[in-house]
C-alpha positions as CSV (number, residue, x, y, z in Angstrom):
1,M,83.7,0.1,66.4
2,H,86.6,2.6,66.5
3,T,89.0,-0.4,66.7
4,L,87.4,-2.0,63.7
5,V,87.7,1.2,61.7
6,L,91.3,1.7,62.7
7,F,92.1,-1.9,61.7
8,S,90.3,-1.4,58.4
9,L,92.3,1.8,57.7
10,L,95.6,0.0,58.5
11,Q,94.6,-2.9,56.3
12,L,93.8,-0.5,53.5
13,A,97.1,1.3,53.9
14,A,98.9,-2.0,53.7
15,T,96.9,-2.9,50.6
16,L,97.7,0.4,48.9
17,A,101.3,0.0,50.0
18,I,102.2,3.6,49.7
19,P,106.0,3.7,49.8
20,G,107.2,4.8,53.2
21,T,110.3,4.6,55.2
22,D,111.4,2.3,58.0
23,N,113.5,3.4,61.0
24,H,116.6,3.7,58.7
25,N,114.8,6.0,56.3
26,E,114.6,3.3,53.7
27,P,111.6,3.2,51.4
28,I,109.3,0.2,51.6
29,V,106.8,-1.0,49.0
30,N,104.3,-3.9,49.4
31,L,103.5,-5.4,46.0
32,G,101.2,-8.0,47.4
33,Y,103.4,-10.9,46.3
34,S,106.5,-9.4,48.0
35,T,107.5,-6.5,50.1
36,Y,110.7,-4.7,48.9
37,R,113.0,-2.3,50.7
38,G,114.7,0.1,48.4
39,V,117.3,2.9,48.8
40,R,116.6,6.6,49.4
41,I,119.4,8.7,48.1
42,D,120.3,12.3,49.0
43,A,119.1,13.5,45.6
44,G,115.5,13.0,46.8
45,I,114.9,9.8,44.8
46,D,113.9,6.4,45.9
47,Q,115.5,3.5,44.0
48,Y,114.0,0.0,43.9
49,L,116.4,-2.3,42.2
50,G,116.3,-5.9,41.3
51,M,112.6,-6.6,42.1
52,R,111.1,-9.7,40.5
53,Y,108.4,-9.1,37.9
54,A,108.0,-12.8,37.0
55,E,108.8,-16.2,38.3
56,P,112.4,-17.4,37.5
57,P,112.2,-18.9,34.0
58,L,114.0,-22.1,34.9
59,G,113.4,-25.8,34.3
60,E,109.9,-26.4,33.0
61,L,109.5,-22.6,32.5
62,R,112.4,-22.4,30.0
63,F,111.1,-21.4,26.6
64,R,107.7,-20.5,28.1
65,A,105.9,-17.2,28.6
66,P,106.7,-15.5,31.9
67,R,104.5,-16.3,34.9
68,D,103.5,-14.2,37.9
69,P,106.3,-14.0,40.5
70,V,106.2,-16.3,43.5
71,R,105.0,-14.9,46.8
72,T,107.5,-14.3,49.5
73,E,106.8,-13.7,53.2
74,T,110.1,-12.0,54.3
75,L,111.2,-8.4,53.4
76,Q,113.1,-8.5,50.1
77,D,116.2,-6.4,49.5
78,A,115.9,-4.0,46.5
79,S,119.2,-2.1,46.9
80,S,121.1,-3.5,44.0
81,F,120.5,-4.6,40.4
82,G,119.8,-8.2,39.7
83,P,121.9,-10.2,37.1
84,I,121.2,-9.6,33.5
85,C,119.8,-12.4,31.2
86,A,122.3,-14.8,29.7
87,G,122.7,-14.0,26.0
88,T,124.5,-15.2,22.9
89,G,128.1,-16.0,23.4
90,Q,128.0,-15.4,27.2
91,T,128.8,-17.7,30.1
92,T,126.8,-17.4,33.3
93,S,128.2,-15.7,36.5
94,T,126.9,-13.8,39.4
95,S,126.0,-10.9,37.1
96,V,124.8,-13.0,34.1
97,A,122.2,-15.6,34.7
98,E,119.1,-17.5,33.5
99,D,117.3,-16.3,36.6
100,C,117.2,-12.7,35.4
101,L,113.7,-11.3,35.2
102,F,114.2,-8.2,37.3
103,I,112.7,-4.7,37.2
104,N,114.0,-1.4,38.5
105,V,112.0,1.7,39.5
106,F,113.3,5.2,40.2
107,T,110.8,7.6,41.7
108,P,110.8,10.8,43.7
109,S,110.9,10.2,47.4
110,H,107.7,10.1,49.4
111,P,105.3,9.6,46.5
112,T,101.7,8.4,47.1
113,V,99.2,6.5,45.1
114,R,97.6,9.9,44.3
115,S,100.8,11.4,42.8
116,K,99.9,10.1,39.3
117,L,103.3,10.9,37.8
118,P,104.0,10.2,34.1
119,V,105.9,6.9,33.7
120,W,108.9,6.3,31.4
121,V,109.5,2.6,30.6
122,Y,112.9,2.0,28.9
123,I,113.5,-1.2,26.9
124,Q,117.2,-1.9,26.5
125,G,118.8,-3.0,23.3
126,G,121.4,-5.6,22.4
127,G,120.2,-7.1,19.1
128,Y,117.9,-9.5,20.9
129,A,121.2,-11.3,21.6
130,T,122.3,-9.7,24.9
131,N,121.1,-7.2,27.6
132,S,123.6,-4.6,26.4
133,N,122.0,-1.5,28.0
134,A,121.1,-3.0,31.4
135,N,120.9,-1.1,34.7
136,Y,120.8,2.5,33.4
137,N,120.5,4.9,36.3
138,G,117.2,6.8,36.1
139,T,118.2,9.3,38.8
140,G,119.2,12.0,36.3
141,V,116.0,12.0,34.3
142,V,113.8,12.0,37.4
143,Q,115.8,14.9,38.8
144,S,115.7,16.9,35.6
145,S,112.0,16.3,35.2
146,G,111.5,18.4,38.4
147,Y,110.8,15.2,40.3
148,D,107.8,14.7,38.1
149,I,108.2,11.3,36.5
150,V,108.8,7.7,37.4
151,F,111.4,5.8,35.5
152,V,111.4,2.0,34.9
153,N,113.9,-0.3,33.3
154,F,114.3,-4.1,33.3
155,N,115.9,-7.3,31.9
156,Y,114.3,-9.6,29.4
157,R,115.4,-13.0,27.9
158,V,117.6,-12.8,24.8
159,G,119.5,-15.1,22.5
160,A,118.3,-18.7,22.5
161,L,116.5,-18.5,25.8
162,G,114.4,-15.6,24.5
163,F,114.0,-16.3,20.8
164,L,114.6,-20.0,20.0
165,A,112.0,-20.8,17.3
166,G,110.6,-24.0,15.9
167,E,107.3,-25.8,15.6
168,K,107.9,-27.7,18.8
169,V,108.5,-24.5,20.7
170,K,105.2,-23.3,19.3
171,Q,103.4,-26.5,20.4
172,N,104.9,-27.0,23.8
173,G,106.2,-23.6,24.8
174,D,106.0,-20.0,23.7
175,L,107.6,-18.2,20.7
176,N,109.2,-14.8,21.2
177,A,109.6,-15.3,25.0
178,G,111.7,-12.2,25.2
179,L,109.0,-10.0,23.8
180,L,106.5,-11.7,26.2
181,D,108.8,-10.8,29.1
182,Q,108.5,-7.2,27.9
183,R,104.8,-7.5,27.7
184,K,104.7,-8.9,31.2
185,V,106.6,-5.7,32.4
186,L,104.0,-3.5,30.8
187,Q,101.3,-5.4,32.5
188,W,103.2,-5.2,35.8
189,V,103.4,-1.4,35.4
190,Q,99.7,-1.2,34.9
191,K,99.1,-3.2,38.1
192,Y,101.8,-1.8,40.4
193,I,103.2,1.5,39.3
194,H,100.7,3.5,41.2
195,L,102.4,2.2,44.4
196,F,105.5,4.1,43.3
197,G,103.5,7.3,42.5
198,G,103.2,6.6,38.8
199,D,100.1,7.0,36.6
200,P,99.3,3.7,34.8
201,N,97.2,5.7,32.4
202,H,100.2,7.8,31.3
203,V,103.0,5.3,30.3
204,V,105.5,6.1,27.5
205,I,107.6,3.3,26.2
206,H,111.1,4.1,24.9
207,G,113.7,1.8,23.5
208,S,117.1,2.0,21.8
209,S,118.2,-0.3,19.0
210,A,116.6,-3.7,19.6
211,G,114.7,-1.9,22.4
212,A,113.3,0.4,19.7
213,G,112.5,-2.7,17.5
214,S,110.7,-4.0,20.6
215,V,108.7,-0.8,20.8
216,S,107.8,-1.5,17.2
217,Y,106.6,-4.9,18.1
218,H,104.4,-3.6,20.9
219,L,103.0,-1.0,18.7
220,T,102.0,-3.7,16.2
221,A,101.2,-6.4,18.7
222,Y,98.1,-8.5,17.9
223,G,97.5,-6.5,14.8
224,G,97.6,-3.2,16.5
225,R,95.1,-4.2,19.3
226,N,95.2,-1.4,21.9
227,E,95.3,-2.9,25.4
228,H,96.0,0.6,26.8
229,L,99.5,-0.3,28.1
230,F,101.1,2.9,26.9
231,V,100.1,6.3,25.5
232,G,103.3,7.3,23.6
233,A,106.3,5.7,22.0
234,V,110.0,6.6,21.4
235,P,111.8,4.2,19.0
236,E,115.5,5.4,19.1
237,S,117.8,4.0,16.3
238,T,115.1,1.4,15.4
239,F,116.5,-2.1,14.8
240,W,114.5,-4.2,12.3
241,P,116.6,-7.2,11.3
242,T,115.4,-10.0,9.1
243,Q,112.1,-11.4,10.5
244,R,111.3,-15.0,9.6
245,T,108.5,-17.5,10.0
246,V,108.5,-20.5,12.3
247,P,109.0,-23.0,9.4
248,E,111.9,-21.0,8.2
249,M,113.6,-21.4,11.6
250,E,113.4,-25.2,11.9
251,F,117.0,-25.4,10.8
252,Q,118.0,-23.3,13.8
253,F,115.9,-25.4,16.2
254,E,117.3,-28.7,14.9
255,R,120.9,-27.3,15.2
256,F,120.3,-26.2,18.7
257,V,118.8,-29.5,19.8
258,D,121.7,-31.3,18.3
259,D,124.3,-29.0,19.9
260,C,122.7,-29.6,23.3
261,G,122.8,-33.3,22.9
262,C,119.0,-33.7,22.7
263,S,118.5,-34.8,19.1
264,G,117.8,-38.5,20.1
265,Y,114.9,-37.7,22.3
266,R,111.2,-38.1,21.4
267,D,110.5,-34.8,23.1
268,P,113.6,-32.7,22.5
269,L,112.1,-29.6,24.2
270,S,111.8,-31.5,27.5
271,C,115.4,-32.5,27.1
272,L,116.4,-28.8,26.5
273,R,114.5,-27.9,29.7
274,S,116.4,-30.5,31.7
275,V,120.0,-29.8,30.7
276,D,122.3,-27.5,32.6
277,I,122.5,-23.8,31.6
278,S,126.1,-24.3,30.7
279,I,125.1,-26.7,27.9
280,I,122.4,-24.2,26.7
281,Q,125.0,-21.4,26.7
282,A,127.6,-23.5,24.8
283,A,125.0,-23.8,22.0
284,N,123.8,-20.2,22.3
285,V,126.2,-18.8,19.8
286,L,126.2,-17.3,16.3
287,K,126.2,-19.7,13.4
288,P,125.9,-19.4,9.6
289,F,122.6,-19.4,7.9
290,P,121.9,-22.1,5.4
291,G,123.4,-20.8,2.2
292,G,125.8,-18.6,4.0
293,S,129.5,-19.1,5.0
294,S,131.0,-18.9,8.4
295,T,133.3,-16.1,7.5
296,P,132.0,-13.7,8.7
297,V,129.1,-15.2,10.7
298,P,125.8,-13.2,10.6
299,E,125.5,-10.2,12.9
300,W,122.3,-11.6,14.5
301,Y,121.0,-15.2,14.8
302,F,118.3,-15.6,17.4
303,L,115.6,-13.1,16.6
304,P,111.8,-12.5,16.9
305,V,109.7,-14.5,14.4
306,T,106.3,-14.1,12.9
307,D,104.1,-16.1,15.3
308,G,100.6,-15.2,14.1
309,S,99.7,-13.7,17.4
310,L,101.8,-11.2,19.3
311,V,103.8,-10.8,16.0
312,P,101.1,-11.4,13.4
313,D,103.1,-10.0,10.4
314,R,106.3,-8.4,9.4
315,L,106.9,-5.0,10.9
316,Y,107.0,-3.3,7.5
317,N,103.7,-4.8,6.5
318,S,102.0,-3.8,9.8
319,F,103.2,-0.2,9.6
320,V,102.4,0.3,5.9
321,K,98.9,-1.1,6.5
322,G,98.3,1.1,9.5
323,K,98.0,-2.0,11.8
324,F,99.6,-0.5,14.8
325,I,98.5,1.4,18.0
326,K,97.8,5.0,17.2
327,V,99.8,7.1,19.7
328,P,102.2,10.1,19.4
329,V,105.7,9.0,18.4
330,L,109.2,10.5,18.7
331,V,111.6,8.6,16.4
332,G,115.0,9.1,14.8
333,D,118.5,7.8,14.2
334,D,122.1,8.7,14.1
335,T,124.0,10.0,11.1
336,D,126.3,6.9,10.8
337,E,124.1,4.0,12.1
338,G,126.0,1.3,10.4
339,S,129.6,2.2,11.3
340,I,130.0,0.0,14.4
341,F,128.6,-3.0,12.6
342,A,130.0,-2.9,9.1
343,I,132.8,-5.1,7.8
344,D,136.0,-3.3,7.0
345,A,135.5,-4.1,3.3
346,T,138.4,-3.7,0.8
347,S,136.1,-4.4,-2.2
348,Q,132.5,-4.7,-3.3
349,A,133.1,-8.5,-3.2
350,D,133.7,-8.2,0.5
351,I,130.4,-6.4,0.9
352,S,128.5,-8.9,-1.1
353,N,129.9,-11.8,0.9
354,W,129.1,-10.1,4.2
355,F,125.6,-9.2,3.1
356,K,125.0,-12.6,1.6
357,N,125.9,-14.2,5.0
358,N,123.4,-12.0,6.7
359,Y,120.7,-12.3,4.0
360,P,121.6,-15.6,2.2
361,K,118.5,-15.5,-0.1
362,L,119.8,-12.3,-1.9
363,S,120.7,-13.2,-5.5
364,N,123.9,-12.1,-7.1
365,S,122.0,-9.6,-9.3
366,Q,120.4,-8.1,-6.2
367,L,123.8,-7.8,-4.5
368,D,125.1,-6.2,-7.6
369,A,122.2,-3.7,-7.5
370,V,123.0,-2.9,-3.9
371,N,126.7,-2.2,-4.7
372,R,125.7,0.0,-7.7
373,Q,123.6,2.2,-5.3
374,Y,126.4,2.4,-2.8
375,P,129.6,2.9,-4.9
376,L,133.0,3.8,-3.5
377,M,132.6,6.7,-1.1
378,T,134.9,9.2,0.6
379,P,137.4,7.2,2.7
380,L,137.3,7.3,6.5
381,P,140.2,7.1,8.9
382,N,141.5,3.8,10.0
383,H,139.3,1.8,7.6
384,A,139.6,0.1,4.2
385,A,138.3,1.6,1.0
386,Y,134.8,0.1,1.0
387,F,134.0,0.4,4.7
388,P,132.0,3.6,4.2
389,S,129.8,1.9,1.6
390,A,129.3,-1.1,3.9
391,S,128.4,1.2,6.7
392,A,125.9,3.1,4.7
393,I,124.2,0.0,3.3
394,Y,123.9,-1.7,6.7
395,G,122.8,1.5,8.5
396,D,120.1,2.3,5.9
397,A,118.7,-1.2,5.7
398,T,118.7,-2.0,9.4
399,F,118.1,1.2,11.2
400,T,117.4,4.4,9.2
401,C,114.7,2.9,6.9
402,P,112.8,1.4,9.8
403,G,112.7,4.7,11.6
404,N,111.6,6.4,8.4
405,Q,108.8,3.9,8.0
406,I,107.5,4.5,11.5
407,A,107.6,8.3,11.0
408,I,105.7,8.2,7.7
409,S,103.2,5.6,8.8
410,A,102.5,7.5,12.1
411,A,102.1,10.7,10.1
412,Q,99.6,9.0,7.8
413,F,97.6,7.0,10.3
414,V,98.0,8.9,13.5
415,S,98.5,12.6,12.7
416,P,101.3,14.5,10.9
417,E,101.3,16.8,13.9
418,K,101.9,13.9,16.4
419,V,105.2,12.6,15.0
420,W,108.6,14.1,15.7
421,N,111.7,12.9,13.8
422,Y,115.4,13.6,14.5
423,R,118.9,13.0,13.2
424,Y,121.5,12.8,15.8
425,N,124.7,14.5,14.6
426,V,126.8,15.3,17.7
427,L,130.4,15.1,16.7
428,D,133.1,13.6,18.9
429,P,136.7,14.1,17.7
430,V,137.7,10.6,19.0
431,L,135.0,8.8,17.1
432,I,135.5,11.0,14.0
433,N,139.2,10.1,14.0
434,Q,138.4,6.5,14.4
435,G,136.2,6.6,11.3
436,E,133.0,5.9,13.2
437,G,131.3,9.2,12.7
438,V,128.2,9.6,14.7
439,P,127.5,5.9,15.5
440,H,124.5,3.9,16.5
441,T,122.7,5.1,19.7
442,F,125.4,7.7,20.4
443,E,122.7,9.9,22.0
444,T,122.0,7.6,24.9
445,S,124.4,9.3,27.3
446,A,122.8,12.6,26.4
447,I,119.3,11.3,27.1
448,F,120.1,9.8,30.5
449,G,123.0,12.0,31.6
450,P,126.8,11.4,31.0
451,T,127.3,9.1,34.1
452,N,124.0,7.3,34.0
453,A,124.2,5.1,30.9
454,G,127.2,3.0,31.6
455,S,129.0,3.9,28.3
456,A,132.4,5.1,27.2
457,D,130.9,8.4,26.0
458,T,131.0,10.1,29.4
459,A,134.1,12.3,28.5
460,T,132.6,13.9,25.5
461,Y,129.3,14.7,27.2
462,E,131.1,16.2,30.2
463,G,133.5,18.0,27.9
464,I,133.1,19.5,24.4
465,N,129.5,18.2,24.0
466,A,128.2,19.1,27.4
467,D,125.9,21.7,26.0
468,I,123.8,19.1,24.1
469,V,122.9,17.1,27.2
470,P,120.1,19.4,28.6
471,V,118.8,19.9,25.1
472,V,118.4,16.2,24.4
473,M,117.3,15.2,27.9
474,D,114.7,17.9,28.2
475,Y,113.2,17.0,24.8
476,W,112.8,13.4,25.9
477,I,111.4,14.3,29.3
478,S,108.9,16.7,27.8
479,F,107.7,14.0,25.4
480,V,107.3,11.6,28.3
481,K,105.3,14.1,30.3
482,K,103.4,15.9,27.6
483,L,103.5,13.6,24.6
484,D,105.2,16.5,22.8
485,P,108.9,17.4,23.0
486,N,108.3,21.2,23.1
487,P,106.3,22.2,26.2
488,E,109.2,21.6,28.7
489,K,112.1,21.8,26.3
490,F,115.4,23.4,27.3
491,S,115.0,27.2,27.2
492,Q,117.7,27.7,24.6
493,A,116.6,24.8,22.4
494,P,114.7,25.5,19.2
495,Y,111.0,24.5,18.7
496,W,110.9,21.0,17.3
497,E,108.5,21.0,14.4
498,P,106.3,17.9,13.8
499,F,107.2,15.6,11.0
500,G,104.2,16.8,8.9
501,R,103.2,15.7,5.5
502,G,105.0,15.1,2.2
503,L,108.7,15.1,2.5
504,G,108.7,15.6,6.2
505,K,110.9,17.6,8.5
506,R,113.2,16.5,11.2
507,L,115.4,18.0,13.9
508,K,119.2,17.8,13.6
509,L,120.5,17.4,17.1
510,Q,124.0,18.8,17.2
511,T,126.0,20.7,19.9
512,N,125.3,24.4,19.5
513,A,123.9,23.8,16.0
514,T,120.5,22.1,16.7
515,E,118.0,23.1,14.0
516,M,115.2,21.9,11.8
517,E,116.2,20.4,8.4
518,A,114.3,18.9,5.5
519,L,114.7,15.3,4.7
520,P,117.5,14.9,2.2
521,R,116.7,14.0,-1.4
522,D,120.1,12.9,-2.5
523,L,121.0,9.2,-2.5
524,T,124.4,10.0,-0.9
525,Q,122.6,11.2,2.2
526,H,121.4,7.7,3.0
527,Y,117.7,8.0,2.1
528,S,117.7,5.5,-0.7
529,C,116.0,2.8,1.4
530,L,117.0,-0.6,0.3
531,V,115.6,-3.0,2.8
532,P,116.6,-6.6,2.5
533,G,115.2,-6.9,6.0
534,T,113.1,-10.0,5.7
535,W,113.6,-13.7,5.0
536,P,112.1,-15.0,1.8
537,S,109.0,-17.1,2.2
538,R,108.4,-20.3,0.4
539,A,104.7,-19.6,0.6
540,R,102.3,-18.3,-1.9
541,S,103.0,-15.4,-4.3
542,G,102.3,-12.1,-2.8
543,N,103.7,-13.2,0.6
544,N,107.2,-13.6,-0.6
545,A,108.8,-11.3,1.8
546,S,111.9,-11.2,0.5
547,Q,114.5,-10.0,-1.2
548,A,115.6,-6.5,-2.1
549,V,114.1,-5.6,-5.5
550,P,116.6,-4.3,-8.1
551,F,115.5,-0.8,-8.8
552,D,116.2,1.6,-11.5
553,P,118.2,4.6,-10.2
554,W,115.4,7.1,-11.1
555,L,112.9,5.3,-9.0
556,R,115.3,4.8,-6.2
557,K,116.1,8.4,-6.1
558,D,112.5,9.6,-6.1
559,I,110.8,7.3,-3.6
560,G,111.9,5.2,-0.6
561,L,111.5,1.5,-1.0
562,G,108.3,0.2,0.5
563,G,106.2,3.3,0.0
564,R,108.0,5.2,2.7
565,M,108.4,8.4,0.8
566,V,108.0,10.2,-2.4
567,K,111.0,12.5,-2.4
568,V,110.2,14.6,-5.4
569,A,107.7,14.5,-8.2
570,P,109.5,12.4,-10.8
571,E,109.5,13.4,-14.4
572,S,109.7,9.8,-15.4
573,M,110.2,6.5,-13.7
574,V,111.2,3.0,-14.7
575,I,110.1,0.1,-12.6
576,H,110.1,-3.7,-13.0
577,G,109.5,-6.7,-10.8
578,S,107.0,-9.4,-10.1
579,I,104.0,-9.2,-7.8
580,A,105.8,-11.3,-5.2
581,E,108.7,-8.9,-5.3
582,W,106.6,-5.7,-5.1
583,Q,103.8,-6.7,-2.8
584,E,105.7,-6.8,0.5
585,W,106.9,-3.2,0.0
586,M,103.8,-1.5,-1.3
587,D,100.8,0.0,0.5
588,V,98.2,-2.8,0.1
589,D,95.3,-0.7,1.3
590,F,94.4,0.3,-2.2
591,D,91.7,0.1,-4.7
592,R,92.3,-3.4,-6.1
593,H,91.9,-2.3,-9.7
594,I,92.9,-4.9,-12.2
595,R,94.9,-3.4,-15.0
596,N,95.8,-5.4,-18.1
597,A,98.9,-3.5,-19.2
598,E,99.8,-4.6,-22.7
599,S,102.2,-1.8,-23.4
600,T,105.8,-2.6,-23.9
601,D,106.8,0.9,-23.1
602,K,107.9,1.0,-19.5
603,E,108.0,4.8,-19.1
604,M,105.2,7.3,-18.8
605,E,105.7,11.0,-18.3
606,S,104.1,12.5,-15.2
607,E,102.0,15.6,-15.4
608,S,102.4,18.3,-12.8
609,N,98.7,18.6,-12.2
610,R,98.1,14.9,-11.6
611,E,97.8,13.3,-8.1
612,Y,99.6,10.2,-9.1
613,V,101.8,8.6,-11.7
614,E,100.9,5.3,-13.3
615,V,103.6,3.4,-15.0
616,P,102.4,0.9,-17.6
617,I,104.6,-2.2,-17.9
618,P,104.2,-5.5,-19.7
619,R,101.8,-8.2,-18.6
620,G,103.1,-10.1,-15.6
621,L,104.9,-7.2,-14.1
622,V,103.5,-4.8,-11.6
623,P,102.4,-1.2,-12.4
624,L,103.4,1.0,-9.6
625,R,101.1,4.0,-8.7
626,V,103.0,6.8,-6.9
627,F,100.7,9.2,-5.0
628,L,102.6,12.4,-5.1
629,K,100.4,14.4,-2.8
630,E,100.0,11.8,-0.1
631,G,103.6,10.6,-0.1
632,R,102.8,6.9,-0.5
633,C,102.9,4.2,-3.1
634,T,100.5,1.5,-4.2
635,Y,100.6,-1.0,-6.9
636,T,97.8,-2.3,-9.1
637,E,97.6,-6.0,-9.8
638,P,97.9,-7.1,-13.4
639,N,95.5,-9.5,-14.9
640,I,97.6,-12.7,-15.2
């Protein structure tokens, strides 16, 4: 009987797989499908690197959702990172491969299944084109947390292998495979993270750039259906590029099939699965959109698409309608988000050509409207005259406005006290002298520690900007642990006020000058949110997700496009546009009152004691209702 009990206890211990050590003091974890030996470092942290979270996506699994990893019987090494996923414009090597679905876990040494530590899952960026933030070292944040968190990062498929779209992919594969990889990781965390001392009921997802865009997709997944995969979200410099439908991407699929030599096959997808990865990668490159030119090629080519399931709608729609998972959010951006992406434009014509290549359905009048709102700005070192304008346009449209939308929607649908917004404004003389200002995701090395994020920013964060590192890192760690950046903030850091209602408040993060600030009202401070961020649909009116609407400057100054914000109570507004133009941007959860506006007068004075402003405009155009107190916009549908 005692022998049976002892055997049962040993079997239970093996099943629980509490990380232990072998004779060489190396931690071991049994995941059921494989047993991994990690590395224990002197800092008191166990690192498990390059573990498989899915079966290699090769051959018949190319362009399909990830599957459970294959069982192995021998002890697997987890002492080094696995290769990253082959992306756009890359050739394969020992460090870049199609077999790339690996996960890394950093945990305090000697955890048990009863430790229940908060879990930080980081989703790297790279524009859905590459794994550009791979293999960050989580040691710094685990140490700084007081050995009180578990940190996780991973690779996911990108470029054509992660985001090739077409009807045949939908029928005989899986759209948005890269997002499904991420989903697989979140499910893996739920199943296995307790074996590393983590609490599956306290997982916070954090992403930068396309990783932040990915966080957005997981917040809105399946229409906001909560599968309890995470309890908090940190979108950092949120990247929302154009999002298209499957029919709109058939041109890309046909091109790719042709470039891979598979166009003559009855089943081109089977052909694509059979060709060598070198052929795939030769076709996995940027190309012009229909209607665009090849100079310059678009910034991003293989991207998530609306699939009617995981991605049921465009991100703006989902957030405006409140169709996202309701969790606390920490969100923000950098002062000069567009500087590392912008064309070095010498004229407004250069800007128009560049923007047309990225958003080819923009009309000339719309491009003119964009240029009017971003006229010649103060010149920057080492750049042509219109570079600052190009940088501001791209930064607002692609990064700043998405972050604003998340903050405002979370304040409206979650709680104004459960959203924290920031502007990162840490100044580095080298970048300032290069004309880049405070560029996209510049805060990353401050979040993870100067030597842990694999960037060229180490010098500034070990030098003149060293003081900002504990401030930023501790805010992030506090949010991961407490779903609030304040309880465990750095002792000398200010209290980070929630976003709140109305205009909203945000924290300016700056070395020795971190403080709260109001959201700016002035157009020159990048809060005129022009968002040509979606591809126009050929479908029915009202679903034409489209094109940036040309706005009157008064309206543009007073509200953010898309119902993001009412900046000030306007004295008068002038608006125009069709239902198809307005509907994508307006809050559609409104009283569908039909107004038959016969007036030819397009202006109406607002009254200070009114809760909203109605603007009568001619039949066929859309009256916009601006709710001043609630900070949102709706439209009413004319009787046409």
